[in-house]
Every structure is written in C-alpha cells, then in structure tokens.
C-alpha positions as CSV (number, residue, x, y, z in Angstrom):
1,M,187.6,-3.6,38.4
2,G,189.4,-0.5,36.7
3,L,189.5,-0.4,33.0
4,V,188.3,-3.8,32.2
5,H,184.7,-2.8,33.4
6,W,184.7,0.0,30.8
7,L,186.8,-1.2,28.0
8,G,186.6,-5.1,28.3
9,I,189.5,-7.3,28.9
10,Y,191.3,-7.2,25.5
11,V,191.4,-3.4,25.1
12,S,192.5,-2.8,28.7
13,S,195.2,-5.5,28.3
14,V,196.6,-4.1,25.1
15,I,196.8,-0.7,27.0
16,Y,198.4,-2.2,30.0
17,I,200.9,-4.2,28.1
18,A,201.8,-1.3,25.8
19,L,202.3,1.3,28.8
20,F,204.4,-1.2,30.8
21,M,206.7,-1.8,27.9
22,W,207.0,1.9,27.3
23,W,207.4,2.4,31.0
24,A,210.3,-0.1,31.0
25,R,212.0,2.0,28.6
26,K,213.6,-1.0,26.8
27,Y,211.3,-1.1,23.9
28,K,210.4,1.1,20.9
29,W,206.9,1.5,19.5
30,T,207.7,-0.5,16.7
31,M,208.0,-3.7,19.1
32,I,205.4,-2.4,21.5
33,V,202.5,-2.3,19.1
34,P,202.8,-5.7,17.7
35,V,203.5,-7.4,20.9
36,S,200.7,-5.9,22.9
37,L,198.3,-6.8,20.0
38,G,199.6,-10.2,19.4
39,V,199.5,-11.3,22.9
40,N,195.7,-10.2,23.0
41,V,195.2,-12.0,19.8
42,A,196.6,-15.3,21.4
43,F,194.5,-14.7,24.5
44,F,191.4,-14.2,22.3
45,L,192.1,-17.4,20.5
46,M,193.0,-19.5,23.4
47,F,190.0,-18.4,25.7
48,E,187.1,-17.5,23.3
49,V,187.8,-19.9,20.6
50,W,189.5,-23.0,22.0
51,F,188.0,-23.0,25.5
52,K,184.8,-21.4,24.5
53,Y,185.0,-19.1,27.6
54,R,183.7,-15.5,27.3
55,C,185.9,-13.0,28.8
56,P,184.6,-9.7,30.4
57,R,183.3,-7.3,27.5
58,A,183.0,-3.6,27.7
59,R,179.8,-1.9,29.0
60,S,177.1,-1.8,26.3
61,K,175.4,1.3,27.8
62,P,177.1,4.5,29.1
63,P,176.9,5.1,32.9
64,W,174.4,7.9,32.5
65,G,171.8,6.0,30.3
C-alpha cells in the first residue's frame, strides 16, 4: 500500500505528482506545486463531494500505539 496507508490518498498523490514532475526535469517548482495541489483538489471535489465516496485516509494511530 505504500504511502497511502500512512499519509492518505491526497497527501501521497501530491508527493507522487510533484516528484514525478521534478524527476522528468521538464517543469520548475513554480509549476509543480500548483499542478500537484490543483489535481488533488479536483480529485477531492470529484470523489468526496460529488460522488460521496470516502477515499483512504491516513492512519489515526501511530503503529507503536
């Protein structure tokens, strides 16, 4: 499950999109940040608000507790 299990779907997708855009070396941070955040805002609106589907959230308890 990777980062989704620990950080939730939205935070892990922001990290994934930002790192991929940076790794591709075609975009600057001034483009990476708004795109990665904007895509996840769109995902949130589409799934959580319009479809009323709850996506995976971050763990509420640490693994040691």
